[in-house]
N, C-alpha and C positions, 0 to 999 in steps of 0.2 A: 584372505587376499591372494592366495595362490602361491606365495613365496616367489622363488625364481622361475616358476613355471611360465609367467607372463612377461612380456616386454617391460622394460623400465618405464616407458611412457604410459603404459596401461596401468601399472602399479601406482604411478602418480595420480592418474585420473581416478582410480578407485578410492585412494585415500582422500582425495578432494570430495568425492561423493559421500563417503562415510562421515567426513567432518561436517558436511552440510546437514545430513540427517541428524547428527548429534546436536548441532546448533539449533535446528528446528524444534527439537524436544527439550531445549534449554539445558542440555548437559555441556555447559560451556567449557569446563576444565578439559573434558575428554575431546571436545571439538577443537580447542586450541592446540592440544597435543597433536591431533591428527592433521590439522593444517600445518603445524610446524614440521611434522614428518614429510608431508607432501612437498613443502617448500624446500626442505633440505635435499630430497631426492631430485626435485626439479633442478636445483642448482647444480647438482652433481652431473646431470646430463645436459646442462646448458639450455634448459627449457625456460626461457624468460617469461613466457606467457603464463605458464602454470605457477611460477614464482609470484607473479602479480596477483593471480587468482587466490593463492594461499594468503597473501597479505590482506586482500580485500575480505576474505573469509574471517580472518582474525579480527579485523576491524568491525565486521558485523557482529562477532561474538562480544566484542567490547560494547557495542551499542546495546546488545541484548542484556548485558549486565547493568545498563543504565549510565555508563560513563560516556556521555555524549560528546563532551569536549575532547576527550582522548581519541574517540572514534573519528571525529571530524578532522583532527590534527593528522592522524594516520592516513586518512583517505586523501587529504590534500597532498601529502607527500607521494602517495601512490599515483595519484593523477599526474603529477609532474613527471614521475618516472615513466608512466605509460605513454604520455605525450612524447617524451624524449625517444622512446623506443618505437614510436609510430604504431602502437598496438591499439587499434580502434575497439575491438571487443572488450578489452580490459578497461579502456577509457569509458566506454558505455556503462559497463557494470559499476565502475567507481562513481560515476556521476549519479547513477540510479540510487546507489546506497547513500551518497551524500544527501540527496533529496530526502530519503527516508529519515536520516539523522536530523536534518533541519525541521522536517515535519514533526517528528517526535519531540523536538525541542521547542515547539511552538512558533516556528518561523516558516509558515507555509508560503508566504510571498517569496522568500529567498529560495525556497526549495523548487519553485516552479521552473526556473530557468535550467536547473540541473536535470529535472525530469525531461524537459524538452530536448536538451542536448543528448541525453541518453537515448531518447527515441530516434533522433537523427543519426546517431552513431550505430545503433543496433542494425543487424543485417538480415534478421529473419522476422517473420510476421508475429510469431509468438512472443518474442522478447519486445518487439515494438508495441504489441497490444497490451502487454503488462505495463509498459511505461506510460501508454496513453491512459490506461485505467487509473494509475496513480496520479497522473497529471490532472485528470478530470476531477478527482477527489480534492486535490489541492486547489484548483480553480474555484470549486464550490466553496471551499473554506474561506476564500477571500471574497466571496460574493459574486464572482464572475460566472453567472449561470450559463450565459450564451457560450462562452468558450468551454466550460465544463461539459455541457451537453454535446458539443461537437466531438470532443476528445472521448467521452464515454461511448457515444454511439459508434465511433470508429473502432473502439476496443471490442465492443460486442460483435461488430461485423467480422473482425479478424479472429475472435476468440472462440466462436461456436460454443461447445459445451464446457470449455475449460473454466476453472474457478475464477480466473481474473475477469472473464466475461460476465460471470454471475455477479461478482462484486460491482462491475460496471452497471449492470441492470439495477442493482440495489441503489447505486448512487444516482442513476437516472430517475428512479422513483423519488429519491430524496430531493433532487433538483426540482421536480414537478411540484412537490408539496411546498418547497421553499418559495416558489413563484405563485403559490395558491392556485395552481392549475389542477382542479379536481379530476378532470377527465384524463389528463396525462398521468396523474398519480395512480389512478385505478388501472390504466392500461399497463404501466410498468409493473405495478404490484401483481397483476394477473400473470404477467410473464415470469416474475420471480416465483410465484406459487407453483408454476409448472416444473421448476427446478428444485422445489423444496425437499423432496425425498432424497435427493443426492447431495444436499448441502452438508459439509462438515459443521461441527458444533460452532466454531467461531463465525462462520458465514451465516449460519441460521440465527444466531444471536443478533448479529448486526442487522439482518433482515427484519427481525421482529422489533428491534429497537427503533430503526428508522421508519418502519411502518407505524409504530406507536406514536413517534414524533409527528408523522404525517397526519394521523388521526387527530392529534391534538391541534395541529395547525388548522384543521377544518372544524374544530370545535366539538369533535366526537370524543369526549373525555372518558366515557365509560369504556369504549372500545380501546382507547389508548391505554388505559389502566390495565385492561386484560392482557394486551400485548406486552406491555412492559413487565407485568408479573411473570408471564411465560418466559420472557427473555431472561429475567433475573434467575428463575429456577434452572433454566438450561445452562446458563453461565456458571452458576454454583455447582451444578452436578458435573460439569465438564472441567472444573478447576480453572476457569478463565477469569482470574482475579481482576485484571484490568477492566474487563467488561462488567464484572460485578460492581465495581466502584462507579463506573460511568452510568450504568442502568439505575443503580440506587439513587444517585444524585439527581438524575432526570425524573425518576418516579417520585421522589420526595418533593420535587418542585412542581409537580403536576397540579396540585390543589391551588397553589398560588396562580399558576397559569390559567386555571379555569376561572378564577375570580377576576383576573385582569389580563386577558389575552394579549393585548397590545403591549403590555409592560413586561411580558415574560421573555426578555431578550436572550437570556442565557440558553433557554431551551429551544426557542423558536427561530432565532436569527443568528446570522454570522456577520461580522462587520465587513464592509466592502473595503479592502485594502489594495488599492491600485498603485502600480509603479510603471515606469517605462518598460521594464523587463516583462511585467505581466501583460501589458498591452501589446507588446511585440509578439509574445507567444500566442496570444489570442488571435492576432491578425494572421499569424502563420497557420494556425489551425483553420481559419476561414479559407485560406488559399489551399490547404490540403483537401478541403471538401469540394473544391471546384474542379 
């Protein structure tokens, strides 16, 4: 970290980055210690923004451990403090993480408004693009394909070669197969294929999984089986346990899906869960496009 060689502000920023890396590789104990150190140093120099970022990071580590209720409670406290301080970047980040917590907890409709507020509060294209990519995935979860496609297409436009734009392309492919748009599915799938060599394991597994689901939606069960088998092997070799569970569940249901396509709701459909908040976000996305 350079010890006293660097300014106190730079030391805080470096600790926050180290903590983020540790959290991303699931070393939560070490991440929480690093976030705590960053928060203490930020408090010592009166850096309120970094203190808030440290607290958000700790809440994300709590989410990573699976304690969603505690993560949400912490984040709502952080949001109140960030709003009182008028710290828009911290508010944006906190809203974005709340959306992720609610999504993980099976509440996509409730997550949508937080993802939209995060998009509105962020001040750079990259962060806005990430929020839009997540928002598109949430809208698809509740069956709002029109709003989902608007959000995802804008995320791709803003993201270029970045991972969040690749994720958005995968979700656009998923949207097309959800709507049984065979031409759209193939168009987005081909664009995903051009990025395949650069996909990290988690994105590659997601691509193969959703391409397999798409093949099943179009009745191509042999091709779906092949893709799901490859997705499962890739997930197992990369230690992506959550993906292993998801792919196995869908792969095991494929035979029933083949026998009764219209009845295979768990694999092929998502319920349409509309609310005033969801409709308002969808309308806002339509205005964004114009």
